N, C-alpha and C positions, 0 to 999 in steps of 0.2 A: 747554205739553203739560203731560197729566194729573201726571204723577207731579212736575211742577215748579210747574205754577200753584198759588201761595197769594195769597189775599186779602189785602192789608197793612191791613186796619182799625182793627188794634190791637197787632199786635205788630213790632216792630222787628226781632226776631230771625225773623221770618219772612221782612223783608222784604230782609233781610240772603243770609239762606238762597236766597232766589230768584233774588238779581241773582249771588250767586254762580255758582248751579247754571244760570243761563246765561250766567256766562263760560267756565264749565266745556265747555259744547256750544260756543259759536263758536270756542274754542280749540283744541278738536280738530276741528272744521270745518274751520278755516283750517290744521291739520297737516296731512290729508287723507294721501293715497298720492303726491302730487307727480305723479300723471299728469293729463294736459290732457285736458279734454272736449271732443270732437270733434263737430265740428256738419255738419250734414246739408240738404239741401235737398229737402224733400217738400211737396207739394199746396201749393206757392206760397208757403211758411214757412221759416224755421230750426229745425231740432228737433235734439234730440239723444237720444242712447241714452238709455231708463231707466235698463239692466241696465247701462250704466257709470257715469250719474249713482248710482246706487245702492252699487254698488261703491267710488265715489270718497269718499263720503260716510256709508259703512259701516253702510249700511241690508240686511238680507237681505230678497230680493226671489221670495216665492211668485205664479205666474199660476197662477189658476182660470181654464184657458182654456174648462171646461163653462161656468162663470155667466160669463163674460165679466167678471172683475175682478180688479187684480193689489193685491197684499197686500206694504205696506214695514215694515221694522222695526227699530229699533234700540235702543238699552237708554233712549232718551228722547223718542222718538215711533213713534206708529203710522197708516201712510198707506194710505187705500183706494182704486184711480180704479177707476174701470169704461171697459175697453177702448171705444177708438171713440166715447166718452160726453166730455161736458164735467163732468161729477158726477164728485166726489171726498169724501173725508174727512179731517181730519188729528183726531186723536185723537178720533174719533165726531161733528166738528162738520162739516158738510157747506159746501163751501167750491165752488165753479164756477169752472173755470179757463177761460182765455183761448180757449184751444182745445181739439179734441178729442184723448185720448191715442190715438197711431194706432198700426195693427197693420200692420207690410212685412215681407216675407219673415222671417216667424213670430222677429219682434222687436218689441220695443216702444217707440215716441218719443215724447218730450214738447218741447213746443213753447220754445225759449230764454226766448223770454217770459215762459210760467210757470214755469221755473228761477228765472228772477231776479226776478217781478211779482209771483209767488203763491207756493212753496214758500221760498223764501230770507225773503223777510221774515216767514215764522212762524218758521220752524225757527231760525233764525240773525238773530234781530231786529238791527237796526244800532243803536248808538246817536248821540244826539244831540250835535253838538259838544262839547266844552268849554266850559262855564260857563251851556249852554244849559238853561234848565225849564222844564217845563209848569206853567203858573201859572194863564193866565187862558184861559177857556171861554167861546166863546159859542153858546146855544143858540138856535134858529130852529124857532119853534113853526110847523108850518105853515099856510098858508091864512091867514086873517082878516078881516075887514071884509065888504066886496062878494063875496069868495071864498069861501064855505063849504067847500070840497073834496067828499069824498064826503058823501050825503046817504042815511041808510037809517034809514025809519020816522021821521021828522021829527028824529032826532039828525043833527048835522051834523058833520065830522070837525074845523074849524075850533077848534070848544068843545073838544074833549077832546086835541088839541093842544096847547091853550094848560096846560090843567089837568097835560096829563103833563110838561109840560117848566117849570112850577113848581113841581111836585113833585122833577124831579131840579133844576132849580136849590137846593134844601134840601139834595138828597141831596149835591153838588159842593161847596157851602158848608161840609158838615158834616167832608168831605175835605180842607178845607183850602186849594180851589179859590176864586180870584174868578172870578164868573158875571155874565154880560151876557147880556141877552136883547133878541132883533129887535123882539121885541114883548111887551107887557105885558100888552095891553089887546084888546079886541076890533076889531081895525084891520090893515088893509093893507097892506102892506110887500113888495114885489116881490122879485126874485128876486136881481137885479143891485145893487139897493140892499141888501140881507142880505147879500153877497159885501164888498159897502163896508164895510159897518157893522163886520164881523168883521178887515178889510185894517186900519181906521183906528185900532182897536182895537189892534191888535196882536197878536191873539188866538193864542196856541198851540194851540188845539181847536177847529173846528166842529164841532159837533152838531146836524144836521137832525131834527125830529121828526113822523112823520106817520102815517096808519093807510091799511091798504088797504080794500077793496070790491068785489063784482062781482056778476054779477046772478045766476053759480051759489051759493048757500049752503055747499057743498060744503069749497072752498080755506079753507085756517086755516093760521095759523101766521106768525114774525117773520123779517123778512129785513133784513139788514143790508148797505148798498149803498156800497161807496165807488168812487171812479173811475177808469172805463175806461182800461188805459193806451192810450196811441199808438199807432196802428197796430190795435188790438183791435178786436174787436166784441163788445158788451154782451151780457149774457146772456140779455137778450127780445129779441136782434137788431140785424137794419140793418145801416147798413153800415161797416168800420174807422175810428174815430177819427181826427180828428187830434190833434196835440199842443195839450194848453190850458195854461193857467197851473196850473192843478190838480194837473197832472202831475210837478209839480216834486219833491211828496212822494209819490210811488206807492209806495215801500214801507212809508214809516209810516201812509199812506191803509189799506195793507189790512193791517197788523198791527192794526191799531186798532178794524177794524171784525170783525175776529177776532174780537179778547177781548169785544169789547163782545156779541158774539154767544153768544160760548160761556158768559157771564158771565148772561146770559138766560136761556141752555137749564137752566143748572144751579141757577138759584134761582126758576123757575116752571115753568109745566107746559105752555107752548107747545112747538107744533110745530116744528121746525127746518125752515127753508125755506133757507138756505142765505145764507154770504157771497157776494154777488153784485158785479157790475158794472154801472153806467151810468152813463150823460152827462148825468146832470143840470145843468143851466144853475150853478146855485149851488155843485155841486164844480167846475163848471169856469171857475168864476173865483175862488176862494178862492185864498189864498197861503201856509195852515196845514195842516197833516194832517186830515181833514174826513170823514166820515161820515151817511148819511141813513139815518136806521132806521124801517123799516118797522113797527109795532109789532103786527101782527094785522088780521085782518080783521073789521068792523064788518058783514061782512055777513053770518057767522059765529056762529048762536046761542052757541058758546062763549067763542068771542077776544071778542064785544060782552060778554060778562059781566064780562070781567075787566076791559076796556078803559072800561068805564062804572063801576068802583065803584072808588070813593079807596081804600082799603085797599090794593087789587091793584095802583094807578099807584104808590104809594108803596113796593111791592117792587117792580115792577118800575124805579124810578125809582131806587132802593138798589144790583140790581142793573147798572146799566149803570152807574152811579157806580163798581163795585168794578171792572166792566172798565176804566176810565178809570184806576185807581189802578193796575191790575195794568200796563195800557201804559207809564204814567208809571213807574214804578219799570224796568221793562227800558230803557227808553229811555236813562234816566239814569241808568244803570250805567257807572262809571267802568271 
């Protein structure tokens, strides 16, 4: 949350304060009011009253019916959710819910899945098991070799995902992580072997790097994806997803995605397209927390200038690394 997140590049005191603050958040949430959250069957799914959830968690709730948006606020966080929509923000960072916030009989209902898989992972992050640490990170530069990825004016995505990944490797190593890459040259590595590589390395995190491109030159901005939870529909649509290996770490996936997206936005001028869900094969097949970063649109002139700039890639790499450091401090707290 904005008042609590402190990047831990050089200050041990800042890191300790961060962990202490989050411990206070988690403790306050666990104390609660003793009231049990009631479940309702609506629209083919399990929902809970947003009003009741807010009361239990100590949030004030303000429903702007004219603009169809609800605002929730406590001393640690601010949340906004569009009514009858999946679009929301936590401390100004866009997130996409698994299901739309529902209005029913003049009350608001949020899916149980979003309470446990979207809101709680960010607001009340879980800690790793005692003794577990975030040490080894695998980076997967998108495409490569026979697969160029997106091509815009002869510029191939595979070239820039590799350049970005190398800059990210340096930034993460400077933060003390051991970093491996699924490829360090222009070669093709299929998705299942990428996941197998990360599993064999016993990686603690998996970061896949990509860039967007579309025919329309207007879309721009950064998206960070985590795996769609079982039973949910991905942000871009489709059918409800079955359970996959990568769902074992759903809460950590979303927490990591949120803090990487947040750090990118706070340290660059990219547009915020949000923390999203997708059932990408490589995310389905890993068994450690992982995300896929779409670091801008090669098809948009403003984004492309940053993507093609070595200086900006270095800045972006540092921002991603800072997001990972924040994640590490949250999940390693005692």
